[in-house]
C-alpha positions, 0 to 999 in steps of 0.5 A: 151594357144591360145594367145601363139600359135598365137604368135608362128604362126606369128613368124614362118610365119615371118621367112617363109616370110623372107626365101622365100623372099630370095629364090625368090630374088635369082631367080630374081637376076639370071634372071636379071644377065643374061640380065645385061650388063658388064658395064653401058652405057654412057647414063645410068650411074646408070644402074645395071651391072653384078657385081651388080647382082653378089653381090646381088646373093652372099648376097641372098645365104648367107641369105638363109644359115643364115635362115637355120642355127638356125634350123641346130644348134638346131638339131645338137648341141641341141641349142635353140634360143629364139623366140624373138631373131629369130625375130630380126635375121630374120628382120635384114637379110631382112633389110640388104639383101633384102632391102639393096642390092636388093632394093638398100636401102644402096644407097637411104636411108641415114645411112641405112648401119650405122643403120644395123651395129650398130644393128648387133654389138649388136646382135653379142655381144649377141651371144658372151654372149651366147657362154661364158655363156653356158661354164660358166654354164656347168658342164664340165667346172669347173670354174666361170667367172666374169661378167666383163670378160664375157662382155669383151669377148662378146665385143671382139667377136662382134668386131672380127666378124665385122672385119672378115666381113669387110675382107670378103667384101674386098676380095669379092670386089677384086675378084668379082668386087663388091662394098660391102665396098662402095669405090665408088658411085653407078655409079661406080666412085671411091672415093679417099684417106680418103673418100675411107676408110670412109665406112669401118672405120664407119662400124667398129666404129658402130660395136663397139658402138653396141657391147659396149652397149649390153656388158654393159647391159649384164654386169649389168644383170650378176652383179645384176642378172636382168635376161636380159641375161637369156631371151636374150641368146641362151640356151642349153637344158639339156637332160631329163630336 
């Protein structure tokens, strides 16, 4: 009992750490954005400008919302997310937003964006499994869906979410003047031709790889009843159960 309580405490503390990191990062970005120049000076080509901080601020706000979302879903629609999945979720947000954007890991760590996109594809695939599995097991939907269909849905769900994210990045870059799609260097020099598409297409490809792996594992779990899906997915609490 004591060991389970300790595990619960460190997972809760991890989520609180990531949440308050996002809050403090938001305050820091707002302060830095007010002092940053509109364009880099010739002597400082890698100097952060206002558009860089606009991107950071947008991502930090999204991160705060994302950290609050599981609790909101639990209260509003009675969805309980396994604690292990919440830990992965929090670590992903910390790596993608704070380390990736605020600390510039996307530029200074090779393949940082690729690793995170592959991981996010797997997480979104698991989310797709959760949606269809809940419908598949509820009494309100009198039907049985085959493991192959559930896996196919999970894969399509994850890839679609990846496409929507790339559309969001494209619109943000066009409206706010950011560089989320990495169509240029950190110094602001734009790529040309195929190189300008490289980041977007690479992100979509690794999204497919991550989603494909989790869909295959989930398919085998459902087909042979290994219990992997039951441990990984979001569950809906039954009233009185």
